[in-house]
N, C-alpha and C positions, 0 to 999 in steps of 0.2 A: 864564684858568683854568678861569672857571666855562662856557662853553661847552666846552673842551677835557674837562674832565668830564666834560659833558652828552654830548659824541661818543660819549668812551669808553663811558658807560653803555647810549647805544642801538646799539654795535656792540656793546657785549654780550652787551643785550637781543634782537641780529638772531641773534649768534648761538645765545643761549639757542635762540630760537623757532625756529633749521633744526634743530640735535640737537633739538629735540623735535618736531619733524617728523620727521624721519631714522631718530627712534624709534620713532614711529607708524607709520611707514611698514613698519618692518622688523618690526613688530607685528602688522600685516596681513598682513603676506609670510608669516611665521611660521602666521598664524591659518588662510589661506588654504590653506598646503600641508599642518596636520593636518588642515581639515576633510577636503581633498581624497584624504588619507590614509587620511582615517575612512570614505568614500566607497568606497574603492577595498575596502576590507576586510570592510566590508560586504554590497558586492556578491560580492565572494567566496566569502566564510559563505551567501551566499542560492543559489549558484551550488553549493557542497559538500551542503549541506542537500536542494536539487533530485535530485542527484545519489544521493545515496542512498536517498532518497521513493520514486528509481526503482527503483534497485536491490531496496529491501525491500516495494516497493506492494502485494503480495500474502503479505506474510509472515503466518502463525500465530502470533500472539504468546503464545508459553509459557512459563510459569512453574515454576521448582522449589516454589517455595515459598509462591506464593498464587495464584489465580485471580481475582482482582477487581483486581488491578495488572499495569499495563502494565511487565513487567520485562524483563532480557535474557533472551531465548530458552532453552529449556533442551533438552538433546537427547537421546534414549536413546543407549544403546552405540553407536560408529561401528560402521555396516553391519550393526547387528541391530533387528531385528522387536520392540515389546511384545506379551508374551505371548498378549493378547487379541486380535491383529490376524492376521483370518482368511487363508489360505494360499492365494498366487494361485493354485494347479492350480485352487481350486472356482469359477474364473471362466474358468481360460483356453480361449480358443475359443469363448465363449457373447456374446452379444446379452442385454440386459438393457432392456426398454422400460417405459414407464409414466409415472407420471405426478407432478410437483411442484407442491406447489399455496402461492400467495402471496395471503395475502392474500384468501382464496376464490375466488382465479385461478388455473384449471388453464394446468400449461404439460408438453404432452408433451416427456417426453426418451428417450434413447436412450445406455447407458454398451456400451463396445467391450472386451470382455474379450479381445479377439487382439491388439489395440496397447497395451492396458494390464489384464494381466492382474491384476496388483495391487493398482491400486488400484479397478478393478469388485471385486473382490471385498471391499476391504472397505466401499464405498458402498451394495454390495447386501445385505450383511451390515447395515449402519446402516438401512437403510429398512427390513429384517425384525425392529427389534427394535425399531422407531420412535422410533429418538435422535433423529430430525432435528424430531418433532412439536414444537411451542412454540418451536423456535427460533424466533432471527431472523436477517433479514439485515442486520448492524450498520454495516457499507461501502459508501458509493457512492462512484466516482470518474468523474468527466467532464470528456474534456479532447480538444486533439488527437491523433488516434490510438491512446487510452487511454480504454477505455468500459467499466467493471464492473460488477456487483454481488457482494459476497462475503458471504458466509452459511457458519452452521453453527457458531458459537462455540458451546465448552462453557457459557459464561455469558453470552453476548449482550455481550462489549464486548469479543472481537477476541483475550479469550484463548482458548489451545488448552488441552489433556489433555496433562501432562507422561505422563504413563502410558500416554498411546496415541501413539505417534508410530511412525513403518512409512515405508519409501523400497522399490525403489530410484525414483528421478525415469524416467519412461517415456513415451516418444510426444511427445517434445517436437519444436516444429515448430526446422528448421536457422538459418531468418530468423527468427525472433524474430514470429512472426507469428500470431495468435491471431485466429481468421475470428467474425465476427459470430453469434452461437448457440452459440461452443465453453464448456463447463464442462469447465474442470483445478482441480486439486486446489490448493491455497494451504498454503505452508510459509513455515517459519523459515531458520536459514541456513545448513543442512548438506543434501544429496539424503535423508538418511533422519530430517528432521522434516516429514513428510508427518502430516495428524492429522485432523482429521473438517471442517474446515474446505474452501469450495469456491470458485468466482465463474463467475459468467455473463458473459459477455463479450455485451453490447449492442449491439457496433458495431464495425468492427474496429480490432484494438486491439496493438499492437509492444510488446515488454518485453524486458527484455536477457536476453541468452540465457549470459552472461557465469557465475552460477553453476550454469550445471545446468539455467534453463527451467523449469516448471510441465509435469507430468503432466497431456495432454489426456486427461480419461477420458469423454467423452463430447459431444455435442450434442443443442440445444434443435430440436427437430423440429416443434410447433406451441407457437404461443403464445408468442413472442417479445416481442408488441407489450405484455405484461403487463410485463416487464421495463423496458423505452423507455418507458412509460408512469410507470411508479417513478422515473427518470432525468430524465425533465420536470418532478413537482413540484418538483426540486433536491435541495440539499445544503444541512445546515444549517448558519444561520452566512452564506451565500452561498458556500462553499467549493469547490474542485472536489475533491477526496480529503476524507471525511467522515460521518459519519451521514447515512442518507436522513432528509430534511426527513420526513415519512410515515414511521411507524413499517412496518418489513415484516415478519410475524411467517410461518414457516411451518407451513400449515395439516397435511401432508402429505407424505411423500414416499412413494410403493410403485411398486415393481420385478417384474415378476415374467421 
């Protein structure tokens, strides 16, 4: 009877161990499935973020109620320019040449009033009013098929001026290719959300065109190495898109 009881206890113990092992195995399977699901979700989120950044990488961050925080872009009335924006006719058919000086080093530049009259009129006006003097180049991006320096923010932190917006988008490349030396206009999420910000492609750059593209207003005619040297110095925190490691200030922007 003692032997029988002992055998019964051992059998029950084996069953209990088997059940415990099975439960542990089931728990491990569930944990692996959960971890795999979380990893998949993380990959999807990362991909979505990358796509959004690619689509908005040259946006001018305009805010309706603040010029110091990055909030949703504000836009002028649809298809309407701010009153202060010069007329395209003032630049139509003209070519403006001059100098953009960054950290004391000059770049020769040329703006095309034939291909982009509205943009050329805006930046000629900004140059004449010395708007760019003392402004910074707050954003540097450098990765495969993607290398630009973005400048001209009203407050130097990527914010635009909600009171100074204009359109339309002009002279955009159908293939989305912005060759090295291109000077193009940054904007927010509509074709009438251009402002005072621009970017210089320091290497051949490809950008999505599904939101209308970006106006190519001109090109760097000399001194592009000034921008490539800024890019070589790197981006803050080792990122591929962010503030330049070396602060970049616009000393002057002159056109004639």
